[in-house]
N, C-alpha and C positions, 0 to 999 in steps of 0.2 A: 656647435654655437649654441648659444641661450638664446630662447626665444624672448621676445620683447613683453611679452605675458609672464613670464617667470620673473622676469628683471622689473617689472610693475609691480608685483606683488611682493617682491623682497621689499623695492623701495617703500611701498604703502606698508608695510610691517615696521621696518625701521622707524616710520615715520610716528606710527603708534606707540608705540614703545619709547622713543627719545624723545619726540615733538619738535626734530629737526628735518626741515626740509630738505630734499636730496633729490636730483636726477644724474640719470647715466648718459651719455652720451659717444656716440662713437669716435674715431682718431680724427674725422672730417668736421665735426661739430654739430652731428647729426643727433637730433634726441631719442633715444630709446624708450628713454621711461623717466619719469618726472612727477614729484610732487609742488613742481616751483611753477609760477604764473610766468608764460611769457619766456622759459629759457632760450629759446634761439636767438636773445639778444648777447647772450653771451659767446656767440660761435667764435667770435675774432678773437676772443683770450685766450678760448680752445686752443687755435690755433697757434697759438703763441706759446701756452703750455707744451703741445705735442711736442712743439721745437727745443724748447727749453732740456738743460740736463738735470732737472730739479723732479724728483719724486711726488713731492708734495709742495703746495705755494698757495698764498693769499694774496686772491685778486679780486678786485670788487667788492669785499665785503663778503665772500665765499672763498672757503676751503676748496682747491683742487688736486684731486689724486691720482695717480696714475695705477692702473689695473693691469696688469700681465697674465699671460699665459704663458707659463714657463717664463722666455727670454723676450714674448712678441706682444708690444704694448696693444691691448684689445680695448679698454674702455677708459673712459676720465671721467670720474667722479666729484661731482659737486656738492657739499656741505654748505647750506647758509648759515653766516655765521663768521667770525673770526676768535673764538674765545678756545681754550685749551678742551672745554666741554664739547664743542662742537669740532675739534682736530681727534677725539677720541672715539665721536659716533664715526667719522667718517673714515677711521682707519678700522674702525669696527665692520661698517659695511664695507670697505674693500677688500676685507677677507674674507667676507662672506661670500661676494660675488666670485672671487678666485677661487674658493672653493667650489664653488658653483660649476665653473667652468672645467675643473679637475675632474668632479663628477660625473659631469654631462659626457666629457671626455673620453673616460673609461665606460661609462654605458656606449655609447658611438662604437669605442673597441670590442666590447662584448657582442652588441650586434652584427658587427662585421666578424666575428669569429663564430656568431650561430649561423649567418647566411651562408659562410665558406662550407659550413660543416652538413648544412641541410643540403647545398648542392655538391657534395662529394669533390669540394674543390682543394681540397687538405690532405698532403701526406699522414700517414698515423704518426709517425714521430712527431710532426708539426701539431696536432692534435692534443697530444698529453703537453709537449711545452709549451702550448698558448693558454691552453685550459690553467695550467700550475702558474703562468705568469700573471693570470688574471682571476686567480684565486677560485675556480670553478673546480667544484670536484670530478672527478671522474667516474668513480664507482657510484652510482645511484638510479634508483628506479626513477625512470622518467618516460611521459608520453607524449607524441606531438598532434596537438588538435589545429583543424586546418577549418577556420573560415570564410566561408565564398561568400561577399557583399552582392550586391544587384548592380550598384552603381561603381565605378574606376575613381581610386582615391577617395575612398569613404572618411575621411579624418575623424568623422563624430564617431562612429563604430569603434576606430583603431583608437582614440581617447578613452570611448567605456569600457572597453576590455582593459585598457593600461590601470585605469582607476581600478577597477573590479581585483585587479592582481598587485596592486600600489604594496602592499605590503607585506607579501612573499617576494623578495628581492631575488631568490633563488628561481625564480620563470623568468622565463625570455618569450617577450611577444615583439615580435618582428613582422615584416611584409619581404618578398622577396618578388612579388610581381605589383601591378595596380590594383587587383582585386581581392587578394588574399591575405588575410591575417594569419600568424601562427603563432602557437604557444607552445613551447617546451615546459612542460611542466612535470614539476618535482613530487614528488607521489609518497606516501608512505607505506613502511613496509606490508600494513593492513587495506593499504586500498582494493577493491574489489572492480573487477570488471560492471558489475553495478551501480560504484559510485564513479567510475567513468563517465558510465551512461546519463549519470546526474547533474553531473559537472557540464555536460554537453549541452543538453538540454536547458540547465540555468543561463547558459552561454545563447542558447537560443531564445529564450522568456526574455531575458535583458535588452539585449540589442533589437529587439523585437518591440520592445514597449522605451528604452532606456533612445536609445537611437533612432527609432522608426525607421526603423530597415529590414529590408526583408531578407535573411541569409540563411544559407544551408553550413551544416556544423558535421565534421566528418573527424576521425583521428584513428591513429595505429596500434599496434601492439606495443607492451610495456618493453624496455628495453634498460636494459641493467649496467650497460658502459657509453659512455658518452662516444664511443666511435661509431655507435651503432643507432642515434637519434636520424641518421638520414634514411635508414630503413623504415622508421616507423614512420617518419614525414613522409616519403612514395608510398605507404601503406596508406597513409591518409589523403593522402593524392588519388589514390587509386579509387579508396570507397566513396571519394566526391564525385569522379567519373563514372564510375559504375553502380553510383546511386542514381544518378540523371536520367542515364538508361533505361534501368530497370524499375527502380521504384521510386519513380517521380511524387508520389505523395507524400516520400518520408523527409522531413525537414534534417534529423539528425540521425547519420549512418555511421557505424563501425565496421573498419575492414575485418573484425573476427567473425562479421554477420552478413556478407555479401552473399553466403550457397552460391549456385551454380552459376552466378552473374560474374564472379570472379574468373572462373576458368574461360567462359566465355568471351571477355574480355579481351585474355591475352591469347585469343586465338588469329592466326594470320588470317588475312582477308579472302586471299586465295581460296583457304582451306575452307572458310565459310561459305564464298559461291557456290564449292563444288556441292557441299553440303544441300542449300536451297534446292539445287539445281536436281540434286538427286529426288528430293522428298517430294517438291512441289512440280516437278517436268519443264521446269522455263517460266510456271507462276510464281507470285508473290502471293502473300497474305490481301495486299490491297488490293488484288482481282477479285476478292470476295465481295458478295453484295453486304452492307451494312446489316441487314438479319445475322445472316451467318455467322459475320464479326460477335456482334452481341451474343448471339447462341453461345459459339464456344467460350468467349470470356467468364458469361453465368456459369455455364457447365463446368467450368474449371474452378469458378470462384465455390462451388459447391462438390466439391471432391469427386467430380464424374458421377453424382448421385441425379437419376432421371428425373425421380419424382418429385426432387425440390427444385429444380430448376426449371421444370415446367409450370410450380407454381408459383414461381417469383416472375414468370415471364409472363406469365397469364396465359396459359394455352394449353391442349390438351396435350395427356402424353405421348399419343399416338402422335402428334404433330411435331413434337420435339423427335422423336424416332424418326421420323421421314426427314426429318432436317438432317440429323446425325448420319441417314443413310444415304442421303445427297451427298453428303461432305463424303462419305466414303469411296463413294465412285469416281469422285472427282480426285481425290489425294490416296486412294488406297489405303487409309488410313483410317480405323475405326476407335473415333474415341472411348467407347464404352469399354475398350481393351486398354490394361492399364501399360502396359508397351510402346503400344500405339498414341496413348494420350501422352506419355513423357518423351516420345518424338517429337508430335506436333508443338507440345508446349518450348521444347529445345528450339525448335525452327524458330515461331513467333520471337524469342530472346534473338536468333541469332540474327533474323531480321530487321528488330531493332537498333541492333548491334551497329551490324550494318551502315542505316540510315543514319546513326550517329556520325559514323567516321567520314561517308561520304558528306555530312553535313561541314564538318572541317577542314574539309577539303575545296570548299565554295570560296 
């Protein structure tokens, strides 16, 4: 269905060109878009015209036209005046609205196809058959971007994204749930990973400024066939989740840049619990005091450099060594030893992952 805003823009544009007032009503006489004053007084006439067999008729000094969606009567168009010129304007306006119905239906069909494709709801043979009918190329480089908005049903963000890609008819913008906007973007052969990242950053900046919406943007890997689009979508979805768990400071994240977080995200909870029990002997990092946690994080930030860490913490080198020795006694892990540091870092990430998964179950 065409939005009333689009219909109003259409009749406003037609009046600006032809200087003929127009009004679009539904089959019950409700005004949807109009440049006419008090169109509701023609409600009874619309009822009568709907019941008549005529496709056009002059009533009370107005030309009345029926606008069909295939064989279903969808709208009644009124054009002010009863001359031949007004009749011609009314026919042109009817034709324009009918074409809009076709265009919107085609977009709706494509949206449904893309949604089904993303959610793996199509058989392989159906993918190629429906793509052919909808004139969608099957062998094309594409990537899926996923935009998570803070608010549910953020229509402003969705419209901003659509306006941004309005001139690129072979890109698809849709949504499969309340908070996520999905872009299936066609790529040039020369587009690189850096280009993909720049597009993601542009989306982030545009939505933060234009739509005043705080968002996160992720994207999957490049695929070459339409059947693999769902894989890129799943990768973008995983990137979004992994980013929220392990890389909270990043607003843009790529699946190809998830590092060890991607591996941890795919571990079963039973294995995670076993690993944490083995490392911390029933304890968790939450049991450490704030001073110890700050020391650990700063030590990792400075690549296990004792001198630089002590300088940034404004403590004596020996004080830092004492804290690390104390931590070693309680965990049997010496963060100054590379292997132990790796084990401890992974353990901290596993705990973060476990907390995230537990929060989803609440």
